[in-house]
C-alpha positions as CSV (number, residue, x, y, z in Angstrom):
1,M,39.0,233.7,-80.4
2,P,38.6,236.6,-78.0
3,N,41.7,238.3,-76.7
4,I,42.4,240.0,-73.3
5,S,42.0,243.6,-74.7
6,E,38.5,242.7,-75.9
7,T,37.5,241.9,-72.4
8,Y,39.1,244.9,-70.7
9,L,36.5,247.2,-69.1
10,E,36.7,250.1,-66.7
11,N,33.9,251.8,-64.9
12,R,33.5,254.5,-62.3
13,W,31.1,255.0,-59.4
14,R,30.9,258.2,-57.3
15,V,30.6,257.3,-53.6
16,Q,27.3,258.7,-52.3
17,P,26.1,258.9,-48.7
18,N,23.9,255.8,-49.3
19,H,27.1,253.8,-50.2
20,A,28.9,254.9,-47.0
21,N,29.3,253.4,-43.5
22,N,29.3,255.3,-40.2
23,Y,32.8,256.5,-40.9
24,G,31.9,258.3,-44.2
25,T,33.7,255.7,-46.4
26,V,32.3,253.2,-48.9
27,H,31.0,249.9,-47.6
28,G,33.3,247.1,-48.7
29,G,30.3,245.2,-49.8
30,N,29.5,247.9,-52.4
31,V,33.0,247.7,-53.8
32,M,32.7,243.9,-54.0
33,K,29.3,244.3,-55.7
34,W,30.6,246.7,-58.3
35,M,33.6,244.4,-58.9
36,D,31.3,241.4,-59.4
37,E,29.1,243.3,-61.8
38,L,31.9,244.6,-64.0
39,G,33.7,241.2,-63.8
40,A,30.6,239.4,-65.1
41,M,30.5,241.8,-68.0
42,S,34.1,241.0,-68.9
43,A,33.4,237.3,-68.6
44,M,30.3,237.5,-70.8
45,R,32.1,239.5,-73.4
46,F,34.7,236.8,-73.5
47,A,32.4,233.7,-73.3
48,G,29.6,235.1,-75.5
49,E,27.3,233.5,-73.0
50,P,25.6,234.5,-69.7
51,C,28.1,234.0,-66.8
52,V,27.5,233.6,-63.1
53,T,29.9,234.1,-60.2
54,A,31.5,230.8,-59.0
55,S,34.1,232.1,-56.6
56,I,35.7,235.3,-55.3
57,D,39.3,235.1,-54.2
58,R,41.0,237.0,-51.4
59,M,40.0,240.7,-51.2
60,D,42.1,243.0,-49.1
61,F,41.0,246.5,-48.6
62,H,44.1,248.6,-48.4
63,R,42.6,252.1,-47.9
64,P,39.2,253.6,-47.4
65,I,37.3,255.5,-50.1
66,P,35.5,258.6,-48.7
67,T,32.1,259.9,-49.7
68,G,32.5,262.2,-52.7
69,E,35.5,260.3,-54.2
70,V,35.2,258.0,-57.1
71,V,35.7,254.2,-57.2
72,V,37.4,253.2,-60.5
73,I,37.3,249.5,-61.3
74,E,39.1,247.8,-64.1
75,S,38.4,244.2,-65.2
76,F,39.7,241.8,-67.7
77,V,39.8,238.1,-68.5
78,F,43.2,236.5,-68.1
79,D,42.6,232.8,-68.1
80,E,40.0,230.2,-69.0
81,G,39.0,226.6,-68.2
82,R,36.5,224.4,-69.9
83,S,33.5,226.5,-68.8
84,S,35.1,228.9,-66.3
85,V,36.5,232.3,-66.9
86,N,39.1,233.9,-64.6
87,V,38.8,237.7,-64.3
88,H,41.3,240.0,-62.7
89,L,39.8,243.1,-61.0
90,R,41.4,246.2,-59.4
91,A,39.7,249.0,-57.6
92,T,41.2,252.4,-57.1
93,R,40.0,255.6,-55.4
94,E,40.1,258.7,-57.6
95,N,39.9,262.3,-56.6
96,P,37.2,263.7,-59.0
97,R,38.8,267.1,-59.1
98,T,42.4,266.1,-59.8
99,G,42.2,262.6,-61.2
100,D,44.8,261.3,-58.7
101,Q,44.4,257.6,-58.0
102,E,45.4,255.2,-55.3
103,M,44.9,251.4,-55.5
104,T,42.4,250.2,-52.8
105,T,41.8,246.5,-53.5
106,E,42.6,243.8,-56.0
107,S,41.0,240.3,-56.5
108,Q,40.3,237.6,-59.0
109,F,36.8,236.2,-59.6
110,V,35.9,233.0,-61.4
111,F,32.7,233.0,-63.5
112,V,31.0,230.0,-65.2
113,A,29.4,230.3,-68.6
114,I,25.9,228.9,-68.6
115,D,23.1,228.1,-71.1
116,E,19.4,228.9,-70.9
117,D,18.9,226.0,-68.4
118,G,21.7,227.1,-66.1
119,S,24.1,224.3,-67.2
120,P,27.8,225.0,-67.7
121,V,28.8,225.5,-71.4
122,S,32.3,225.5,-73.0
123,V,34.1,228.8,-73.4
124,P,36.5,229.7,-76.2
125,D,40.3,229.8,-75.9
126,L,41.8,233.1,-74.8
127,T,44.3,234.7,-77.0
128,V,47.1,237.0,-75.9
129,E,48.0,239.4,-78.7
130,G,50.2,242.4,-78.3
131,E,52.2,244.0,-75.6
132,R,49.2,245.4,-73.6
133,C,47.5,241.9,-73.5
134,R,50.8,240.3,-72.3
135,E,51.3,243.0,-69.6
136,L,47.7,242.6,-68.3
137,R,48.0,238.8,-68.2
138,E,51.4,238.9,-66.5
139,R,50.0,241.3,-63.8
140,A,47.1,238.9,-63.1
141,L,49.4,235.8,-63.1
142,D,51.8,237.6,-60.7
143,W,49.0,238.4,-58.4
144,R,47.8,234.8,-58.4
145,E,51.3,233.6,-57.7
146,D,51.6,236.0,-54.7
147,H,48.2,234.7,-53.4
148,P,48.6,230.9,-53.4
149,G,45.4,228.9,-53.7
150,N,43.5,231.7,-55.4
151,G,42.4,232.2,-58.9
152,Q,42.3,228.5,-59.8
153,N,39.9,227.3,-62.5
154,G,37.0,225.3,-61.3
155,D,37.1,222.9,-64.2
């Protein structure tokens, strides 16, 4: 059975002018797209099957990310249903010269594992092994508790 650490992924995107709005900061839609792509990879690593986005929970953008800075996104599975996979995502802005980071947004996405015909398939049970796994899961559950109605399994 997969554990949380096995689903943990982190990726970086440098904000280019084609990612920016009229204010010289990244479009929120680009951040959402990058979160969706990385979240799907975590879900597929967990499920061992293709996964599609079922829902995206509340997304608050706390601060802008200017052109030239880096968007760092971390993703991990923290819960599962029969065929659904709950993924916690956090985006931060990073200064490429210093490595200093500030959290910009956080959300939870639900993905559904599917077969070749696009029908939902069962996913394995998630295991929580070790202190790092417990800390990540607790962070995700705390976020869900602070945002009622979000992050619920679809099945």
